[in-house]
N, CA, C and O atoms as CSV, one atom per row, in Angstrom:
chain,resi,resn,atom,element,x,y,z
A,1,MET,N,N,-46.027,50.867,-72.221
A,1,MET,CA,C,-46.332,49.944,-73.313
A,1,MET,C,C,-45.574,50.392,-74.553
A,1,MET,O,O,-45.741,51.529,-74.994
A,2,PRO,N,N,-44.746,49.526,-75.123
A,2,PRO,CA,C,-43.997,49.935,-76.305
A,2,PRO,C,C,-44.911,50.113,-77.520
A,2,PRO,O,O,-45.979,49.508,-77.618
A,3,ALA,N,N,-44.462,50.946,-78.419
A,3,ALA,CA,C,-45.174,51.129,-79.683
A,3,ALA,C,C,-44.728,50.015,-80.630
A,3,ALA,O,O,-43.801,49.267,-80.316
A,4,THR,N,N,-45.383,49.902,-81.784
A,4,THR,CA,C,-44.984,48.886,-82.760
A,4,THR,C,C,-44.849,49.514,-84.139
A,4,THR,O,O,-45.515,50.496,-84.470
A,5,THR,N,N,-43.964,48.914,-84.932
A,5,THR,CA,C,-43.799,49.341,-86.312
A,5,THR,C,C,-44.987,48.834,-87.122
A,5,THR,O,O,-45.766,48.028,-86.614
A,6,PRO,N,N,-45.151,49.284,-88.373
A,6,PRO,CA,C,-46.251,48.783,-89.195
A,6,PRO,C,C,-46.233,47.262,-89.389
A,6,PRO,O,O,-47.275,46.658,-89.645
A,7,LYS,N,N,-45.058,46.644,-89.269
A,7,LYS,CA,C,-44.981,45.191,-89.404
A,7,LYS,C,C,-45.066,44.474,-88.065
A,7,LYS,O,O,-44.887,43.257,-88.007
A,8,GLY,N,N,-45.335,45.202,-86.995
A,8,GLY,CA,C,-45.563,44.582,-85.698
A,8,GLY,C,C,-44.353,44.435,-84.800
A,8,GLY,O,O,-44.430,43.715,-83.805
A,9,TYR,N,N,-43.237,45.083,-85.103
A,9,TYR,CA,C,-42.067,44.999,-84.235
A,9,TYR,C,C,-42.176,46.053,-83.140
A,9,TYR,O,O,-42.349,47.235,-83.438
A,10,PRO,N,N,-42.078,45.640,-81.874
A,10,PRO,CA,C,-42.213,46.605,-80.779
A,10,PRO,C,C,-40.936,47.425,-80.584
A,10,PRO,O,O,-39.829,46.960,-80.857
A,11,TYR,N,N,-41.122,48.653,-80.104
A,11,TYR,CA,C,-39.978,49.486,-79.758
A,11,TYR,C,C,-40.409,50.431,-78.639
A,11,TYR,O,O,-41.587,50.779,-78.554
A,12,PRO,N,N,-39.476,50.856,-77.776
A,12,PRO,CA,C,-39.842,51.752,-76.677
A,12,PRO,C,C,-40.013,53.182,-77.181
A,12,PRO,O,O,-39.389,53.593,-78.159
A,13,LEU,N,N,-40.855,53.912,-76.503
A,13,LEU,CA,C,-41.043,55.332,-76.783
A,13,LEU,C,C,-40.160,56.146,-75.850
A,13,LEU,O,O,-39.703,55.640,-74.825
A,14,GLY,N,N,-39.922,57.387,-76.194
A,14,GLY,CA,C,-39.099,58.254,-75.356
A,14,GLY,C,C,-39.710,58.510,-73.997
A,14,GLY,O,O,-39.006,58.893,-73.063
A,15,THR,N,N,-41.004,58.306,-73.870
A,15,THR,CA,C,-41.677,58.536,-72.590
A,15,THR,C,C,-41.728,57.283,-71.715
A,15,THR,O,O,-42.184,57.346,-70.573
A,16,ASP,N,N,-41.260,56.136,-72.244
A,16,ASP,CA,C,-41.260,54.909,-71.452
A,16,ASP,C,C,-40.205,55.000,-70.347
A,16,ASP,O,O,-39.176,55.656,-70.510
A,17,ARG,N,N,-40.475,54.334,-69.222
A,17,ARG,CA,C,-39.537,54.338,-68.110
A,17,ARG,C,C,-38.290,53.542,-68.494
A,17,ARG,O,O,-38.391,52.487,-69.120
A,18,VAL,N,N,-37.128,54.042,-68.122
A,18,VAL,CA,C,-35.866,53.384,-68.435
A,18,VAL,C,C,-35.837,51.976,-67.851
A,18,VAL,O,O,-35.307,51.056,-68.475
A,19,MET,N,N,-36.406,51.803,-66.653
A,19,MET,CA,C,-36.364,50.482,-66.014
A,19,MET,C,C,-37.161,49.437,-66.786
A,19,MET,O,O,-36.995,48.243,-66.540
A,20,ASP,N,N,-38.028,49.854,-67.719
A,20,ASP,CA,C,-38.790,48.916,-68.534
A,20,ASP,C,C,-38.067,48.580,-69.845
A,20,ASP,O,O,-38.599,47.848,-70.679
A,21,GLY,N,N,-36.867,49.113,-70.022
A,21,GLY,CA,C,-36.124,48.899,-71.260
A,21,GLY,C,C,-35.837,47.440,-71.535
A,21,GLY,O,O,-35.870,47.007,-72.687
A,22,ASP,N,N,-35.553,46.669,-70.482
A,22,ASP,CA,C,-35.267,45.250,-70.704
A,22,ASP,C,C,-36.487,44.524,-71.241
A,22,ASP,O,O,-36.353,43.604,-72.048
A,23,ASP,N,N,-37.674,44.924,-70.804
A,23,ASP,CA,C,-38.905,44.308,-71.326
A,23,ASP,C,C,-39.095,44.651,-72.805
A,23,ASP,O,O,-39.496,43.797,-73.597
A,24,ALA,N,N,-38.807,45.905,-73.176
A,24,ALA,CA,C,-38.951,46.322,-74.568
A,24,ALA,C,C,-37.955,45.570,-75.459
A,24,ALA,O,O,-38.303,45.150,-76.563
A,25,ILE,N,N,-36.746,45.407,-74.990
A,25,ILE,CA,C,-35.735,44.685,-75.778
A,25,ILE,C,C,-36.104,43.212,-75.893
A,25,ILE,O,O,-35.933,42.617,-76.957
A,26,ALA,N,N,-36.603,42.618,-74.823
A,26,ALA,CA,C,-37.037,41.220,-74.877
A,26,ALA,C,C,-38.204,41.053,-75.851
A,26,ALA,O,O,-38.251,40.077,-76.600
A,27,SER,N,N,-39.133,41.988,-75.845
A,27,SER,CA,C,-40.262,41.925,-76.780
A,27,SER,C,C,-39.792,42.019,-78.217
A,27,SER,O,O,-40.292,41.300,-79.082
A,28,LEU,N,N,-38.839,42.896,-78.483
A,28,LEU,CA,C,-38.307,43.040,-79.829
A,28,LEU,C,C,-37.581,41.767,-80.264
A,28,LEU,O,O,-37.772,41.295,-81.384
A,29,ALA,N,N,-36.760,41.218,-79.391
A,29,ALA,CA,C,-36.038,39.992,-79.726
A,29,ALA,C,C,-37.010,38.847,-80.016
A,29,ALA,O,O,-36.812,38.100,-80.974
A,30,ASN,N,N,-38.037,38.705,-79.216
A,30,ASN,CA,C,-39.034,37.650,-79.446
A,30,ASN,C,C,-39.786,37.867,-80.748
A,30,ASN,O,O,-40.076,36.906,-81.460
A,31,ALA,N,N,-40.108,39.116,-81.072
A,31,ALA,CA,C,-40.807,39.409,-82.325
A,31,ALA,C,C,-39.931,39.066,-83.525
A,31,ALA,O,O,-40.422,38.518,-84.512
A,32,VAL,N,N,-38.641,39.384,-83.451
A,32,VAL,CA,C,-37.730,39.069,-84.549
A,32,VAL,C,C,-37.636,37.552,-84.727
A,32,VAL,O,O,-37.699,37.051,-85.850
A,33,ASP,N,N,-37.484,36.824,-83.620
A,33,ASP,CA,C,-37.434,35.362,-83.698
A,33,ASP,C,C,-38.696,34.794,-84.326
A,33,ASP,O,O,-38.630,33.883,-85.151
A,34,THR,N,N,-39.837,35.329,-83.940
A,34,THR,CA,C,-41.121,34.809,-84.395
A,34,THR,C,C,-41.417,35.176,-85.846
A,34,THR,O,O,-41.921,34.340,-86.597
A,35,LYS,N,N,-41.120,36.385,-86.249
A,35,LYS,CA,C,-41.515,36.867,-87.569
A,35,LYS,C,C,-40.519,36.551,-88.678
A,35,LYS,O,O,-40.925,36.357,-89.824
A,36,LEU,N,N,-39.246,36.495,-88.371
A,36,LEU,CA,C,-38.244,36.344,-89.425
A,36,LEU,C,C,-37.854,34.909,-89.731
A,36,LEU,O,O,-37.391,34.631,-90.838
A,37,GLY,N,N,-38.020,34.011,-88.816
A,37,GLY,CA,C,-37.541,32.662,-89.047
A,37,GLY,C,C,-36.040,32.603,-88.814
A,37,GLY,O,O,-35.459,33.513,-88.223
A,38,VAL,N,N,-35.421,31.533,-89.281
A,38,VAL,CA,C,-34.004,31.302,-89.040
A,38,VAL,C,C,-33.360,30.913,-90.372
A,38,VAL,O,O,-33.985,30.247,-91.198
A,39,ALA,N,N,-32.116,31.331,-90.577
A,39,ALA,CA,C,-31.455,31.020,-91.840
A,39,ALA,C,C,-29.983,30.666,-91.628
A,39,ALA,O,O,-29.375,31.008,-90.614
A,40,ALA,N,N,-29.441,29.976,-92.614
A,40,ALA,CA,C,-28.003,29.683,-92.673
A,40,ALA,C,C,-27.644,29.572,-94.149
A,40,ALA,O,O,-28.491,29.228,-94.974
A,41,ALA,N,N,-26.404,29.859,-94.477
A,41,ALA,CA,C,-25.947,29.757,-95.868
A,41,ALA,C,C,-24.461,29.451,-95.869
A,41,ALA,O,O,-23.770,29.658,-94.871
A,42,GLY,N,N,-23.981,28.960,-96.993
A,42,GLY,CA,C,-22.560,28.674,-97.084
A,42,GLY,C,C,-22.145,28.241,-98.468
A,42,GLY,O,O,-22.947,28.197,-99.400
A,43,ILE,N,N,-20.871,27.921,-98.577
A,43,ILE,CA,C,-20.276,27.465,-99.828
A,43,ILE,C,C,-19.397,26.265,-99.496
A,43,ILE,O,O,-18.694,26.270,-98.485
A,44,PHE,N,N,-19.432,25.243,-100.338
A,44,PHE,CA,C,-18.484,24.148,-100.184
A,44,PHE,C,C,-17.941,23.786,-101.555
A,44,PHE,O,O,-18.574,24.045,-102.579
A,45,THR,N,N,-16.761,23.185,-101.558
A,45,THR,CA,C,-16.123,22.734,-102.787
A,45,THR,C,C,-15.907,21.237,-102.685
A,45,THR,O,O,-15.435,20.727,-101.668
A,46,THR,N,N,-16.260,20.540,-103.757
A,46,THR,CA,C,-16.035,19.095,-103.773
A,46,THR,C,C,-14.546,18.847,-103.604
A,46,THR,O,O,-13.723,19.529,-104.214
A,47,GLY,N,N,-14.204,17.876,-102.779
A,47,GLY,CA,C,-12.797,17.601,-102.491
A,47,GLY,C,C,-12.015,17.225,-103.739
A,47,GLY,O,O,-11.041,17.891,-104.088
A,48,ALA,N,N,-12.430,16.176,-104.404
A,48,ALA,CA,C,-11.791,15.748,-105.646
A,48,ALA,C,C,-12.721,16.103,-106.789
A,48,ALA,O,O,-13.939,16.119,-106.614
A,49,PRO,N,N,-12.168,16.385,-107.953
A,49,PRO,CA,C,-13.048,16.686,-109.083
A,49,PRO,C,C,-13.963,15.495,-109.384
A,49,PRO,O,O,-13.482,14.373,-109.542
A,50,PRO,N,N,-15.269,15.729,-109.463
A,50,PRO,CA,C,-16.180,14.624,-109.774
A,50,PRO,C,C,-15.931,14.080,-111.183
A,50,PRO,O,O,-15.639,14.838,-112.108
A,51,THR,N,N,-16.049,12.784,-111.330
A,51,THR,CA,C,-15.911,12.142,-112.634
A,51,THR,C,C,-17.111,12.525,-113.497
A,51,THR,O,O,-18.244,12.463,-113.020
A,52,PRO,N,N,-16.895,12.919,-114.751
A,52,PRO,CA,C,-18.027,13.286,-115.605
A,52,PRO,C,C,-19.080,12.178,-115.680
A,52,PRO,O,O,-18.756,10.992,-115.732
A,53,ASN,N,N,-20.342,12.595,-115.685
A,53,ASN,CA,C,-21.516,11.724,-115.783
A,53,ASN,C,C,-21.638,10.720,-114.637
A,53,ASN,O,O,-22.323,9.706,-114.773
A,54,THR,N,N,-20.987,10.992,-113.525
A,54,THR,CA,C,-21.100,10.147,-112.337
A,54,THR,C,C,-21.678,11.002,-111.208
A,54,THR,O,O,-21.077,12.007,-110.829
A,55,PRO,N,N,-22.830,10.618,-110.671
A,55,PRO,CA,C,-23.435,11.423,-109.602
A,55,PRO,C,C,-22.510,11.529,-108.384
A,55,PRO,O,O,-21.810,10.580,-108.031
A,56,ILE,N,N,-22.526,12.686,-107.764
A,56,ILE,CA,C,-21.783,12.911,-106.522
A,56,ILE,C,C,-22.757,13.472,-105.496
A,56,ILE,O,O,-23.574,14.337,-105.812
A,57,THR,N,N,-22.668,12.977,-104.268
A,57,THR,CA,C,-23.527,13.459,-103.182
A,57,THR,C,C,-22.633,13.917,-102.043
A,57,THR,O,O,-21.704,13.214,-101.644
A,58,THR,N,N,-22.922,15.098,-101.528
A,58,THR,CA,C,-22.180,15.649,-100.401
A,58,THR,C,C,-23.132,15.803,-99.223
A,58,THR,O,O,-24.204,16.392,-99.366
A,59,ALA,N,N,-22.755,15.283,-98.065
A,59,ALA,CA,C,-23.537,15.466,-96.843
A,59,ALA,C,C,-23.184,16.831,-96.255
A,59,ALA,O,O,-22.017,17.124,-95.997
A,60,LEU,N,N,-24.193,17.647,-96.051
A,60,LEU,CA,C,-24.007,18.992,-95.527
A,60,LEU,C,C,-24.552,19.027,-94.103
A,60,LEU,O,O,-25.667,18.565,-93.859
A,61,THR,N,N,-23.790,19.562,-93.172
A,61,THR,CA,C,-24.239,19.702,-91.783
A,61,THR,C,C,-24.493,21.177,-91.502
A,61,THR,O,O,-23.627,22.020,-91.733
A,62,PHE,N,N,-25.693,21.484,-91.000
A,62,PHE,CA,C,-26.033,22.867,-90.661
A,62,PHE,C,C,-25.368,23.251,-89.340
A,62,PHE,O,O,-24.968,22.373,-88.576
A,63,PRO,N,N,-25.246,24.551,-89.061
A,63,PRO,CA,C,-24.696,24.972,-87.769
A,63,PRO,C,C,-25.502,24.336,-86.619
A,63,PRO,O,O,-26.732,24.308,-86.664
A,64,ALA,N,N,-24.821,23.843,-85.624
A,64,ALA,CA,C,-25.462,23.131,-84.510
A,64,ALA,C,C,-26.523,23.995,-83.828
A,64,ALA,O,O,-26.266,25.144,-83.468
A,65,GLY,N,N,-27.706,23.431,-83.657
A,65,GLY,CA,C,-28.784,24.100,-82.940
A,65,GLY,C,C,-29.497,25.208,-83.705
A,65,GLY,O,O,-30.383,25.859,-83.151
A,66,ARG,N,N,-29.133,25.436,-84.964
A,66,ARG,CA,C,-29.730,26.545,-85.717
A,66,ARG,C,C,-31.203,26.317,-86.015
A,66,ARG,O,O,-32.013,27.231,-85.864
A,67,PHE,N,N,-31.562,25.102,-86.440
A,67,PHE,CA,C,-32.941,24.823,-86.848
A,67,PHE,C,C,-33.627,23.885,-85.858
A,67,PHE,O,O,-32.996,23.003,-85.274
A,68,THR,N,N,-34.925,24.094,-85.683
A,68,THR,CA,C,-35.720,23.213,-84.825
A,68,THR,C,C,-36.585,22.272,-85.652
A,68,THR,O,O,-37.207,21.357,-85.112
A,69,ALA,N,N,-36.623,22.495,-86.958
A,69,ALA,CA,C,-37.367,21.646,-87.900
A,69,ALA,C,C,-36.597,21.664,-89.218
A,69,ALA,O,O,-35.677,22.462,-89.398
A,70,ALA,N,N,-36.980,20.781,-90.134
A,70,ALA,CA,C,-36.311,20.740,-91.435
A,70,ALA,C,C,-36.545,22.056,-92.179
A,70,ALA,O,O,-37.695,22.442,-92.386
A,71,PRO,N,N,-35.489,22.747,-92.580
A,71,PRO,CA,C,-35.643,24.009,-93.301
A,71,PRO,C,C,-35.876,23.779,-94.800
A,71,PRO,O,O,-35.795,22.651,-95.288
A,72,ILE,N,N,-36.160,24.841,-95.497
A,72,ILE,CA,C,-36.213,24.834,-96.957
A,72,ILE,C,C,-34.780,25.068,-97.428
A,72,ILE,O,O,-34.128,26.010,-96.975
A,73,VAL,N,N,-34.279,24.218,-98.335
A,73,VAL,CA,C,-32.880,24.312,-98.759
A,73,VAL,C,C,-32.809,24.471,-100.278
A,73,VAL,O,O,-33.488,23.762,-101.020
A,74,THR,N,N,-31.978,25.410,-100.726
A,74,THR,CA,C,-31.695,25.564,-102.151
A,74,THR,C,C,-30.175,25.517,-102.338
A,74,THR,O,O,-29.415,25.850,-101.430
A,75,ALA,N,N,-29.753,25.102,-103.521
A,75,ALA,CA,C,-28.319,25.029,-103.820
A,75,ALA,C,C,-28.105,25.299,-105.302
A,75,ALA,O,O,-28.966,25.005,-106.130
A,76,SER,N,N,-26.947,25.862,-105.624
A,76,SER,CA,C,-26.627,26.119,-107.027
A,76,SER,C,C,-25.114,26.103,-107.208
A,76,SER,O,O,-24.369,26.393,-106.272
A,77,PRO,N,N,-24.653,25.759,-108.430
A,77,PRO,CA,C,-23.210,25.771,-108.673
A,77,PRO,C,C,-22.703,27.208,-108.666
A,77,PRO,O,O,-23.409,28.127,-109.082
A,78,ASN,N,N,-21.485,27.393,-108.196
A,78,ASN,CA,C,-20.890,28.722,-108.112
A,78,ASN,C,C,-19.764,28.852,-109.135
A,78,ASN,O,O,-18.685,29.354,-108.822
A,79,THR,N,N,-20.024,28.397,-110.349
A,79,THR,CA,C,-19.022,28.496,-111.405
A,79,THR,C,C,-19.726,28.478,-112.753
A,79,THR,O,O,-20.810,27.908,-112.878
A,80,SER,N,N,-19.135,29.082,-113.739
A,80,SER,CA,C,-19.714,29.040,-115.080
A,80,SER,C,C,-18.916,28.122,-115.997
A,80,SER,O,O,-19.292,27.906,-117.149
A,81,ALA,N,N,-17.811,27.581,-115.483
A,81,ALA,CA,C,-16.932,26.770,-116.322
A,81,ALA,C,C,-17.273,25.289,-116.291
A,81,ALA,O,O,-16.602,24.490,-116.944
A,82,VAL,N,N,-18.301,24.908,-115.545
A,82,VAL,CA,C,-18.641,23.497,-115.389
A,82,VAL,C,C,-20.056,23.261,-115.894
A,82,VAL,O,O,-20.975,24.010,-115.562
A,83,ALA,N,N,-20.224,22.227,-116.689
A,83,ALA,CA,C,-21.551,21.876,-117.196
A,83,ALA,C,C,-22.185,20.862,-116.252
A,83,ALA,O,O,-21.709,19.734,-116.129
A,84,ILE,N,N,-23.265,21.272,-115.586
A,84,ILE,CA,C,-23.992,20.382,-114.689
A,84,ILE,C,C,-25.032,19.642,-115.529
A,84,ILE,O,O,-25.798,20.269,-116.260
A,85,VAL,N,N,-25.063,18.303,-115.428
A,85,VAL,CA,C,-25.979,17.500,-116.233
A,85,VAL,C,C,-27.424,17.730,-115.831
A,85,VAL,O,O,-28.287,17.922,-116.688
A,86,ALA,N,N,-27.691,17.713,-114.545
A,86,ALA,CA,C,-29.051,17.889,-114.050
A,86,ALA,C,C,-29.015,18.957,-112.967
A,86,ALA,O,O,-27.949,19.269,-112.436
A,87,PRO,N,N,-30.167,19.517,-112.639
A,87,PRO,CA,C,-30.170,20.497,-111.540
A,87,PRO,C,C,-29.613,19.864,-110.268
A,87,PRO,O,O,-29.716,18.656,-110.059
A,88,ILE,N,N,-29.033,20.691,-109.441
A,88,ILE,CA,C,-28.541,20.200,-108.157
A,88,ILE,C,C,-29.737,19.759,-107.340
A,88,ILE,O,O,-30.735,20.474,-107.252
A,89,GLY,N,N,-29.639,18.573,-106.738
A,89,GLY,CA,C,-30.730,18.035,-105.938
A,89,GLY,C,C,-30.424,18.146,-104.461
A,89,GLY,O,O,-29.276,18.010,-104.038
A,90,VAL,N,N,-31.468,18.395,-103.676
A,90,VAL,CA,C,-31.348,18.451,-102.229
A,90,VAL,C,C,-32.287,17.397,-101.674
A,90,VAL,O,O,-33.465,17.363,-102.030
A,91,SER,N,N,-31.770,16.527,-100.795
A,91,SER,CA,C,-32.591,15.444,-100.255
A,91,SER,C,C,-32.245,15.177,-98.799
A,91,SER,O,O,-31.288,15.728,-98.256
A,92,SER,N,N,-33.048,14.320,-98.182
A,92,SER,CA,C,-32.831,13.901,-96.788
A,92,SER,C,C,-32.661,15.096,-95.858
A,92,SER,O,O,-31.756,15.115,-95.024
A,93,ILE,N,N,-33.534,16.094,-96.001
A,93,ILE,CA,C,-33.423,17.321,-95.210
A,93,ILE,C,C,-33.941,17.083,-93.796
A,93,ILE,O,O,-35.061,16.609,-93.605
A,94,THR,N,N,-33.108,17.421,-92.804
A,94,THR,CA,C,-33.492,17.379,-91.395
A,94,THR,C,C,-33.064,18.692,-90.749
A,94,THR,O,O,-32.481,19.548,-91.414
A,95,ALA,N,N,-33.347,18.854,-89.472
A,95,ALA,CA,C,-32.931,20.063,-88.762
A,95,ALA,C,C,-31.416,20.150,-88.626
A,95,ALA,O,O,-30.886,21.227,-88.352
A,96,SER,N,N,-30.709,19.039,-88.811
A,96,SER,CA,C,-29.258,19.060,-88.631
A,96,SER,C,C,-28.457,19.024,-89.930
A,96,SER,O,O,-27.249,19.259,-89.903
A,97,GLY,N,N,-29.097,18.735,-91.071
A,97,GLY,CA,C,-28.354,18.715,-92.321
A,97,GLY,C,C,-29.152,18.162,-93.477
A,97,GLY,O,O,-30.355,17.929,-93.358
A,98,CYS,N,N,-28.471,17.949,-94.619
A,98,CYS,CA,C,-29.115,17.418,-95.814
A,98,CYS,C,C,-28.042,16.847,-96.740
A,98,CYS,O,O,-26.847,16.936,-96.459
A,99,ASN,N,N,-28.485,16.267,-97.832
A,99,ASN,CA,C,-27.582,15.793,-98.885
A,99,ASN,C,C,-27.766,16.665,-100.112
A,99,ASN,O,O,-28.894,17.004,-100.471
A,100,ILE,N,N,-26.671,17.029,-100.757
A,100,ILE,CA,C,-26.711,17.797,-101.994
A,100,ILE,C,C,-26.055,16.946,-103.072
A,100,ILE,O,O,-24.919,16.500,-102.915
A,101,SER,N,N,-26.787,16.721,-104.183
A,101,SER,CA,C,-26.321,15.821,-105.245
A,101,SER,C,C,-26.340,16.505,-106.608
A,101,SER,O,O,-27.173,17.372,-106.874
A,102,PHE,N,N,-25.416,16.103,-107.455
A,102,PHE,CA,C,-25.386,16.589,-108.837
A,102,PHE,C,C,-24.420,15.719,-109.627
A,102,PHE,O,O,-23.699,14.901,-109.057
A,103,SER,N,N,-24.413,15.898,-110.922
A,103,SER,CA,C,-23.387,15.288,-111.767
A,103,SER,C,C,-23.019,16.299,-112.839
A,103,SER,O,O,-23.763,17.251,-113.078
A,104,ARG,N,N,-21.907,16.104,-113.470
A,104,ARG,CA,C,-21.428,17.043,-114.486
A,104,ARG,C,C,-21.188,16.296,-115.786
A,104,ARG,O,O,-20.971,15.084,-115.782
A,105,SER,N,N,-21.227,17.009,-116.888
A,105,SER,CA,C,-21.036,16.367,-118.184
A,105,SER,C,C,-19.585,16.360,-118.629
A,105,SER,O,O,-19.172,15.495,-119.402
A,106,SER,N,N,-18.802,17.329,-118.139
A,106,SER,CA,C,-17.399,17.395,-118.563
A,106,SER,C,C,-16.602,18.226,-117.574
A,106,SER,O,O,-17.153,18.794,-116.631
A,107,GLY,N,N,-15.310,18.288,-117.800
A,107,GLY,CA,C,-14.452,19.119,-116.966
A,107,GLY,C,C,-13.650,18.306,-115.970
A,107,GLY,O,O,-13.976,17.154,-115.683
A,108,THR,N,N,-12.592,18.921,-115.443
A,108,THR,CA,C,-11.710,18.215,-114.520
A,108,THR,C,C,-11.422,19.010,-113.249
A,108,THR,O,O,-10.516,18.655,-112.496
A,109,THR,N,N,-12.170,20.066,-113.001
A,109,THR,CA,C,-11.931,20.864,-111.797
A,109,THR,C,C,-12.968,20.521,-110.721
A,109,THR,O,O,-14.054,20.026,-111.022
A,110,ALA,N,N,-12.615,20.793,-109.479
A,110,ALA,CA,C,-13.564,20.632,-108.381
A,110,ALA,C,C,-14.711,21.631,-108.591
A,110,ALA,O,O,-14.549,22.633,-109.288
A,111,ILE,N,N,-15.855,21.352,-107.988
A,111,ILE,CA,C,-17.030,22.202,-108.160
A,111,ILE,C,C,-17.375,22.876,-106.843
A,111,ILE,O,O,-17.423,22.232,-105.795
A,112,THR,N,N,-17.615,24.181,-106.910
A,112,THR,CA,C,-18.037,24.945,-105.745
A,112,THR,C,C,-19.555,25.101,-105.800
A,112,THR,O,O,-20.115,25.449,-106.840
A,113,VAL,N,N,-20.210,24.843,-104.677
A,113,VAL,CA,C,-21.666,24.914,-104.584
A,113,VAL,C,C,-22.050,25.890,-103.472
A,113,VAL,O,O,-21.502,25.837,-102.371
A,114,CYS,N,N,-22.992,26.777,-103.773
A,114,CYS,CA,C,-23.559,27.696,-102.775
A,114,CYS,C,C,-24.885,27.102,-102.295
A,114,CYS,O,O,-25.634,26.534,-103.089
A,115,TRP,N,N,-25.172,27.229,-101.009
A,115,TRP,CA,C,-26.431,26.720,-100.472
A,115,TRP,C,C,-27.026,27.710,-99.486
A,115,TRP,O,O,-26.321,28.527,-98.893
A,116,GLN,N,N,-28.337,27.617,-99.325
A,116,GLN,CA,C,-29.053,28.461,-98.363
A,116,GLN,C,C,-30.164,27.629,-97.752
A,116,GLN,O,O,-30.861,26.901,-98.459
A,117,ALA,N,N,-30.332,27.733,-96.445
A,117,ALA,CA,C,-31.394,27.020,-95.727
A,117,ALA,C,C,-32.172,28.020,-94.890
A,117,ALA,O,O,-31.586,28.860,-94.208
A,118,VAL,N,N,-33.519,27.926,-94.945
A,118,VAL,CA,C,-34.380,28.849,-94.217
A,118,VAL,C,C,-35.492,28.075,-93.540
A,118,VAL,O,O,-36.193,27.289,-94.177
A,119,GLN,N,N,-35.651,28.300,-92.241
A,119,GLN,CA,C,-36.795,27.750,-91.512
A,119,GLN,C,C,-37.756,28.902,-91.293
A,119,GLN,O,O,-37.459,29.841,-90.555
A,120,LEU,N,N,-38.910,28.824,-91.938
A,120,LEU,CA,C,-39.889,29.893,-91.832
A,120,LEU,C,C,-40.595,29.852,-90.488
A,120,LEU,O,O,-40.691,28.796,-89.862
A,121,PRO,N,N,-41.092,31.004,-90.045
A,121,PRO,CA,C,-41.793,31.025,-88.750
A,121,PRO,C,C,-43.092,30.240,-88.790
A,121,PRO,O,O,-43.797,30.162,-87.784
């Protein structure tokens, strides 16, 4: 029987039989899947510079098969040279993707956005 860490992750002891190692590794993998959830993150840049004061929406596709339910998604601009009119909005979240929307008050450069998605256990 494997021992467990204080947070409940199983691990084999030195006295465990070697032939039971696959069971210990499977238990650890299942515990990690169950306790940690699933995550993805990335960066995208708007293709053309958005027109000031005109909303822009980008459809984001998550890695295939990563999520089994709609994750929690956050996004933020990755630049200090662009004035964002309103906070970046995230909508239409599904297990396969979401929409990220924002508008800017000024500037003529493309905007880089960082995003993170997490499906909790």
